[in-house]
Residue frames as a rotation matrix with the C-alpha (Angstrom) as fourth column:
MET 1
-0.889 -0.372 0.267 3.84
-0.002 0.586 0.810 35.37
-0.458 0.720 -0.521 26.42
ALA 2
-0.350 0.778 -0.522 1.23
-0.920 -0.389 0.037 35.68
-0.175 0.494 0.852 23.65
GLU 3
-0.076 0.421 0.904 -1.23
-0.118 0.896 -0.428 32.87
-0.990 -0.139 -0.019 23.20
LYS 4
-0.816 -0.162 -0.554 -1.30
-0.566 0.030 0.824 31.17
-0.117 0.986 -0.117 19.83
ASP 5
0.247 0.965 -0.084 -4.41
-0.949 0.223 -0.223 29.74
-0.197 0.135 0.971 18.27
LEU 6
-0.537 -0.249 0.806 -4.74
-0.126 0.968 0.215 26.00
-0.834 0.014 -0.552 18.04
ILE 7
-0.175 0.433 -0.884 -5.57
-0.974 -0.205 0.093 25.28
-0.141 0.878 0.458 14.41
VAL 8
-0.401 0.170 0.900 -7.52
-0.043 0.978 -0.204 22.08
-0.915 -0.121 -0.385 13.83
LYS 9
-0.633 0.135 -0.762 -7.99
-0.772 -0.177 0.610 21.11
-0.053 0.975 0.216 10.21
PRO 10
0.469 0.862 0.192 -10.92
-0.814 0.506 -0.284 18.94
-0.342 -0.023 0.939 9.16
ARG 11
-0.391 -0.533 0.750 -10.05
-0.208 0.845 0.492 15.30
-0.897 0.037 -0.441 8.68
ARG 12
-0.599 0.144 -0.788 -10.27
-0.794 0.021 0.607 14.07
0.104 0.989 0.102 5.12
PRO 13
0.519 0.832 0.199 -13.10
-0.836 0.542 -0.086 11.61
-0.180 -0.122 0.976 4.53
LYS 14
0.004 -0.489 0.872 -12.04
-0.233 0.848 0.476 7.98
-0.972 -0.205 -0.111 4.70
GLY 15
0.271 0.013 0.962 -10.75
0.775 0.590 -0.226 6.85
-0.571 0.807 0.150 1.34
ASP 16
0.988 0.106 0.114 -9.83
0.151 -0.822 -0.549 10.39
0.035 0.560 -0.828 0.32
ASP 17
0.483 -0.874 -0.056 -6.10
-0.388 -0.271 0.881 9.75
-0.785 -0.404 -0.470 0.84
GLY 18
0.105 -0.414 -0.904 -5.51
-0.994 -0.009 -0.111 8.22
0.038 0.910 -0.413 -2.59
TYR 19
-0.913 -0.406 0.048 -5.70
-0.409 0.908 -0.096 4.65
-0.005 -0.107 -0.994 -1.31
LYS 20
0.150 0.944 -0.294 -8.40
-0.852 0.274 0.446 2.04
0.501 0.184 0.845 -1.79
THR 21
-0.584 -0.268 0.766 -8.99
-0.691 0.659 -0.296 -0.84
-0.426 -0.702 -0.570 0.59
PHE 22
0.451 0.710 -0.541 -10.09
-0.847 0.531 -0.009 -4.20
0.281 0.462 0.841 -0.77
SER 23
0.180 -0.364 0.914 -9.53
-0.582 0.710 0.397 -7.86
-0.793 -0.603 -0.084 -0.01
ILE 24
0.200 -0.184 -0.962 -7.91
-0.883 0.391 -0.258 -10.55
0.424 0.902 -0.084 -2.12
ARG 25
0.925 0.012 0.379 -7.29
-0.177 0.899 0.402 -14.28
-0.336 -0.439 0.834 -1.79
VAL 26
0.259 -0.922 -0.287 -3.62
-0.888 -0.110 -0.446 -15.23
0.380 0.371 -0.847 -1.74
LYS 27
0.535 -0.148 -0.832 -1.98
0.121 0.988 -0.097 -18.62
0.836 -0.049 0.546 -1.44
GLU 28
0.986 -0.160 -0.047 -0.55
0.043 -0.029 0.999 -19.32
-0.161 -0.987 -0.022 2.02
GLU 29
0.302 -0.929 0.216 2.86
0.920 0.344 0.190 -19.95
-0.251 0.141 0.958 0.44
THR 30
0.031 -0.237 0.971 2.83
0.605 -0.769 -0.207 -16.48
0.796 0.594 0.120 -1.11
VAL 31
0.819 0.310 0.483 1.89
-0.179 -0.662 0.728 -14.88
0.546 -0.682 -0.487 2.22
SER 32
0.813 -0.568 -0.130 4.74
0.426 0.425 0.799 -16.77
-0.398 -0.705 0.587 3.91
ARG 33
0.008 -0.841 0.541 7.20
0.990 -0.070 -0.124 -15.50
0.142 0.537 0.832 1.31
ILE 34
0.254 0.156 0.955 5.96
0.195 -0.975 0.108 -11.92
0.947 0.159 -0.278 1.72
ASP 35
0.985 0.134 0.108 6.24
-0.085 -0.169 0.982 -12.27
0.150 -0.977 -0.155 5.51
GLU 36
0.454 -0.890 -0.035 9.86
0.841 0.415 0.348 -13.42
-0.295 -0.188 0.937 5.10
VAL 37
-0.176 -0.478 0.861 10.67
0.730 -0.650 -0.212 -10.34
0.660 0.591 0.463 3.03
SER 38
0.612 0.502 0.611 8.85
-0.039 -0.752 0.658 -8.22
0.790 -0.426 -0.440 5.61
ALA 39
0.938 -0.267 -0.222 10.92
0.288 0.240 0.927 -9.66
-0.194 -0.933 0.302 8.46
LYS 40
0.125 -0.968 0.219 14.19
0.975 0.160 0.151 -9.14
-0.181 0.195 0.964 6.58
THR 41
-0.384 -0.269 0.883 13.44
0.655 -0.754 0.055 -5.57
0.651 0.600 0.465 5.46
GLY 42
-0.766 0.155 -0.624 11.37
0.498 -0.471 -0.728 -4.14
-0.407 -0.869 0.283 8.31
ARG 43
-0.821 0.546 -0.167 8.67
-0.540 -0.648 0.537 -3.12
0.185 0.531 0.827 5.85
SER 44
-0.280 0.802 0.528 5.04
-0.542 0.322 -0.776 -3.99
-0.792 -0.504 0.345 6.46
ARG 45
-0.496 0.223 0.840 3.25
0.581 0.804 0.129 -6.65
-0.646 0.552 -0.528 4.45
ASN 46
0.591 0.805 -0.047 0.92
0.549 -0.445 -0.708 -3.95
-0.591 0.392 -0.705 3.11
GLU 47
0.428 -0.518 -0.741 3.80
-0.540 -0.804 0.250 -1.72
-0.725 0.293 -0.624 2.01
LEU 48
-0.633 -0.720 0.286 5.52
-0.245 0.536 0.808 -4.61
-0.734 0.441 -0.516 0.24
ILE 49
-0.159 0.654 0.740 2.36
0.771 0.550 -0.320 -5.72
-0.617 0.520 -0.591 -1.55
GLY 50
0.774 0.422 -0.472 1.85
0.117 -0.827 -0.549 -2.16
-0.623 0.370 -0.690 -2.79
MET 51
-0.003 -0.877 -0.480 5.44
-0.694 -0.344 0.632 -2.06
-0.720 0.335 -0.608 -4.06
PHE 52
-0.679 -0.246 0.691 5.08
0.168 0.865 0.473 -5.45
-0.715 0.438 -0.546 -5.75
LEU 53
0.262 0.874 0.410 1.81
0.742 0.089 -0.664 -4.43
-0.617 0.478 -0.625 -7.43
ASP 54
0.671 -0.077 -0.738 3.23
-0.316 -0.929 -0.190 -1.12
-0.671 0.361 -0.648 -8.68
TYR 55
-0.403 -0.913 -0.060 6.25
-0.544 0.187 0.818 -2.94
-0.736 0.362 -0.572 -10.11
ALA 56
-0.576 0.207 0.791 4.12
0.492 0.861 0.133 -5.55
-0.653 0.465 -0.597 -11.87
VAL 57
0.517 0.856 0.001 1.52
0.544 -0.328 -0.772 -3.15
-0.661 0.400 -0.635 -13.27
GLU 58
0.446 -0.420 -0.790 4.20
-0.547 -0.827 0.131 -0.88
-0.708 0.374 -0.599 -14.75
ARG 59
-0.583 -0.792 -0.181 5.81
-0.673 0.346 0.654 -3.85
-0.456 0.504 -0.734 -16.52
CYS 60
-0.099 0.655 0.749 2.69
0.154 0.754 -0.639 -5.75
-0.983 0.051 -0.176 -17.56
LYS 61
-0.759 -0.079 -0.647 2.39
-0.618 -0.228 0.753 -6.55
-0.207 0.971 0.124 -21.27
ILE 62
0.175 0.879 0.443 -0.79
-0.356 0.476 -0.804 -7.86
-0.918 -0.017 0.396 -22.82
GLU 63
-0.714 -0.469 0.520 -0.24
0.233 0.541 0.808 -10.33
-0.660 0.698 -0.277 -25.62
GLY 64
-0.263 0.592 0.762 -1.84
0.965 0.179 0.193 -9.41
-0.022 0.786 -0.618 -28.92
GLN 65
0.823 0.497 -0.276 -2.02
0.512 -0.859 -0.021 -5.71
-0.247 -0.124 -0.961 -27.97
THR 66
0.015 -0.839 0.543 0.23
0.835 -0.288 -0.469 -3.00
0.550 0.461 0.697 -29.36
């Protein structure tokens, strides 16, 4: 049986995956509500927050701007 090479690709530098890590302050009530959705859907808190932010940013309207 012929041996095959093991190909190891360099790991991308941290933060080079298209994501940015940062912290925010959130009301405990909001975290509890997100945790409830997480428990019901099996999705992580992080995944849900990303979905919620994408949804809101795409639909955000700034008053007085055209």
